[in-house]
C-alpha positions in Angstrom: -23.0 -21.8 11.1 -19.5 -22.6 12.5 -18.3 -21.0 15.7 -15.2 -18.8 16.0 -12.8 -21.6 16.8 -14.0 -23.7 14.0 -13.6 -20.8 11.6 -10.1 -20.1 12.8 -9.2 -23.8 12.2 -10.6 -23.5 8.7 -8.6 -20.3 8.2 -5.4 -22.2 9.0 -6.3 -25.5 7.3 -3.8 -25.1 4.5 -6.7 -25.4 2.0 -7.0 -22.1 0.2 -10.7 -22.5 -0.6 -11.7 -23.4 3.0 -9.5 -20.5 4.2 -11.1 -18.0 1.9 -14.6 -19.1 3.0 -13.5 -18.7 6.6 -12.3 -15.2 5.8 -15.8 -14.2 4.8 -17.4 -16.0 7.7 -15.0 -14.4 10.2 -15.8 -10.9 8.7 -19.5 -11.7 9.1 -18.9 -12.4 12.8 -17.8 -8.8 13.1 -16.3 -7.5 16.3 -16.5 -10.9 18.0 -13.7 -12.2 15.7 -11.4 -9.3 15.9 -9.6 -10.1 19.2 -8.9 -13.7 18.0 -7.6 -12.4 14.7 -5.4 -9.8 16.3 -3.9 -12.6 18.5 -3.4 -14.8 15.5 -1.6 -11.9 13.7 1.1 -12.1 16.4 1.7 -15.9 15.9 5.2 -17.1 15.2 4.0 -18.9 12.1 4.1 -16.6 8.9 1.1 -18.3 7.3 -1.0 -17.7 10.4 0.0 -14.1 10.5 -0.7 -13.7 6.8 -4.2 -15.2 7.0 -5.0 -13.1 10.1 -3.9 -9.9 8.4 -5.7 -10.9 5.2 -8.9 -11.2 7.2 -8.4 -8.0 9.2 -7.7 -6.1 6.0 -11.1 -7.0 4.6 -13.0 -6.4 7.8 -14.9 -3.1 7.8 -14.6 -2.7 11.6 -10.8 -2.8 11.5 -9.3 0.6 11.6 -6.3 1.6 9.5 -4.1 2.1 12.6 -4.4 -1.6 13.4 -2.9 -2.6 10.0 0.1 -0.2 10.1 2.2 -2.2 12.6 2.1 -5.2 10.2 3.1 -3.0 7.3 6.1 -1.5 9.1 7.2 -4.1 11.6 6.4 -7.6 10.5 9.5 -9.7 9.6 7.9 -11.5 6.7 7.6 -9.6 3.4 4.4 -11.4 2.5 2.7 -10.2 5.7 3.9 -6.6 5.0 2.5 -7.0 1.4 -0.8 -8.2 2.7 -1.0 -5.2 5.1 -0.2 -2.8 2.2 -3.0 -4.3 0.2 -5.3 -3.9 3.2 -4.3 -0.2 3.5 -5.2 0.2 -0.2 -8.6 -1.2 0.5 -9.1 1.1 3.4 -7.6 4.1 1.5 -7.4 6.2 4.6 -5.4 9.4 4.9 -4.1 8.4 8.3 -1.9 5.8 6.6 0.0 8.2 4.3 3.2 8.6 6.3 3.4 4.9 7.0 2.9 4.1 3.4 5.5 6.6 2.4 7.9 4.9 4.8 7.0 1.5 3.2 8.1 2.9 -0.2 11.6 2.2 1.1 10.9 -1.4 2.2 13.6 -3.9 1.4 11.0 -6.0 -0.5 10.2 -4.2 -3.8 6.6 -5.6 -3.8 5.8 -3.9 -0.5 7.1 -0.6 -2.0 4.9 -1.1 -5.1 1.8 -2.0 -3.1 2.4 1.0 -0.8 2.6 3.2 -3.9 -0.7 1.7 -5.1 -2.3 2.5 -1.7 -1.0 6.1 -1.9 -2.5 6.4 -5.4 -5.8 5.1 -4.1 -5.7 7.7 -1.3 -5.1 10.2 -4.0 -4.7 14.0 -3.6 -4.1 14.0 0.2 -0.9 12.0 -0.4 0.5 14.5 -3.0 2.5 16.7 -0.6 4.3 13.7 1.0 5.0 12.2 -2.5 6.5 15.5 -3.7 8.8 15.5 -0.7 9.8 11.9 -1.6 10.8 13.0 -5.1 12.9 15.8 -3.7 14.6 14.0 -0.8 14.6 10.2 -1.0 16.8 7.6 -2.6 16.3 6.9 -6.3 14.1 3.8 -6.0 11.7 5.7 -3.7 11.7 8.7 -6.0 10.7 6.6 -8.9 7.7 5.1 -7.0 6.7 8.5 -5.7 6.9 10.1 -9.2 4.9 7.2 -10.7 2.2 7.8 -8.0 2.1 11.5 -8.7 1.7 10.7 -12.4 -1.2 8.5 -11.6 -2.9 10.9 -9.2 -2.6 13.8 -11.7 -2.5 16.7 -9.3 -1.2 20.1 -10.6 0.8 20.6 -7.4 3.3 18.1 -8.7 4.1 20.0 -11.9 7.1 21.9 -10.5 8.8 18.8 -9.2 8.1 16.9 -12.5 9.6 19.8 -14.4 12.8 19.6 -12.2 13.1 15.9 -12.7 13.2 16.3 -16.5 16.8 17.7 -16.2 18.0 14.6 -14.3 20.0 11.8 -15.8 17.5 9.0 -15.0 15.5 7.2 -17.6 12.8 6.1 -15.1 12.4 9.4 -13.4 12.3 11.2 -16.8 9.7 8.7 -18.0 7.4 9.2 -15.1 7.8 13.0 -15.1 6.9 13.1 -18.8 4.0 10.7 -18.2 2.7 12.8 -15.4 3.0 16.0 -17.4 1.2 14.4 -20.4 -1.6 13.2 -18.1 -2.0 16.8 -16.9 -2.2 18.0 -20.5 1.3 19.6 -20.4 3.0 17.3 -22.8 4.2 20.1 -25.1 5.6 22.3 -22.3 8.8 20.3 -21.7 9.8 19.7 -25.4 12.8 21.9 -26.1 12.9 23.4 -29.6 15.7 22.1 -31.9 
């Protein structure tokens, strides 16, 4: 078995197969690998940070709080995307507010991945998503409404009904979709 330094060299080798194998081996090292990975996650090189966050995201011993700074503060969108994926894997309620913040990320993929993580967390994220639909910019409202449609929680019915009166095709689509998934598809059809 390779030692920690050899595995880190493999992780940063530029060979995807070797790097993926190193991810698994580093995870198997457990807590012994975490300090080195956290250091690597601060490297100036984007690829180094990405592979470090990729490995940390998969490691069962890594807490959600350790991934949040990479989601919110890393300068590289691909590292933020990787952190959002990791938070979806962890699906921990403590990440809800950070994921809601990430819905507004300048990189649309980060916003979409944050939405997916909120969907994975499920019902605990519903109150925050409802607030997004009520108070955030249009792009965030669409992501929040889509997440609410996927989660299928009845607490979202009033906000979905309100959105039906708005002049936005995307918002209306996700409101209708959410209501249909909740079995309320006939409620919003106005008689002719």
